[in-house]
N, C-alpha and C positions, 0 to 999 in steps of 0.2 A: 799550364802548358800541355799541349797535346803531345803524347808520345808517338814516336815512329812505331810502326807495327811490322813484325816479322813472324813468319810461320816456320816451324819445324816441317820438313817435307812430309813427315808422317802425319802431321796435323792436317795438311792439305789432302792427304789420302782419306783421313777421317771425314773431312768435309765433303769430298766427292762421294764417299759411301753413303753418308747421311742424306746428301742431296738426291741421290738415286732413290732412296726410300720415300722422299717427299716431292718427287718431280711433278706430281699433279697439284702440289700446293705451292704457289709462287711466294707465299708469305714466309716460307722457311728461310730462304737466303736473306730476305729483308730483316728478319729477326736476328739472324746470326750477325749481320753487319751492324745492326743497332746495338747489340751487346758489345761488339768490338769497339765501336765508337764510344760507348759509355765508359769502358775501362781505359781506353786510350786517353780520355779526358780526365777521368777520376780513377786512377789505378788502384787506390786503396778502398774503393767502394764495395768490392766483392769480399766475401769472407775468406779467411785462410782455410786451406785444406787441413783436415785433422792430421796431426803428426807431420808437419811440413818439412822437417829436416833443416838443413842449413840455409835454404832459400825460402823466401816468403812466397809459397805457392798458393795461388788463389784460384777460385772457380766462380764464374758468373753464369747464371742460368740464361738459357736461350728461351725467351718468352714463348709460352704456349706449346713448347716442344720439350721432349724429355732428354735434352742435351745440355751440357755445360761446357763453357770454354775454360780450359785450364791454362793458366799463364803465370809467368814470372816477369819481374821488371829488372832489366839489366841496364843500368845507367838511364839513358833516355829512350830505351827500346822496350816496347811491350812484346815479349817473346811468347807466342802462342804454342804451347806444348801439345795440346790435344783438343779435339772436339769430341768429348766423351759422353756416351749415353749414360743416363743417370742410374740405370739398373743392370747394365751389362759389363762384365769384366772390370770390376772396380780396381783402380790403381794400375791398370795395364800400361799406362804411359810413364810410369816412374823411371824407367830406364832411358827415357828421352831427356831427362834433366841434364843440364851442362855440369 
């Protein structure tokens, strides 16, 4: 079953910022949506984030780009917490968790 997808408003800000960095590369958004589609279909396909806490926080890589989609599953909803750069400000998104 494919999960519904929702975004934290700050994750949308992350997406806009990252898109600005790669505006000359149309493949960036395609790779982001490919990763979202993958985990919407297979939510446990991505590894758990180290020290996940009470929720199963997972991160899927965005192919060919240094970003990962950080998400949790809430019932039938894939909740995207952040589009996080893999080397900048690790864990900055933790205060976004429900």
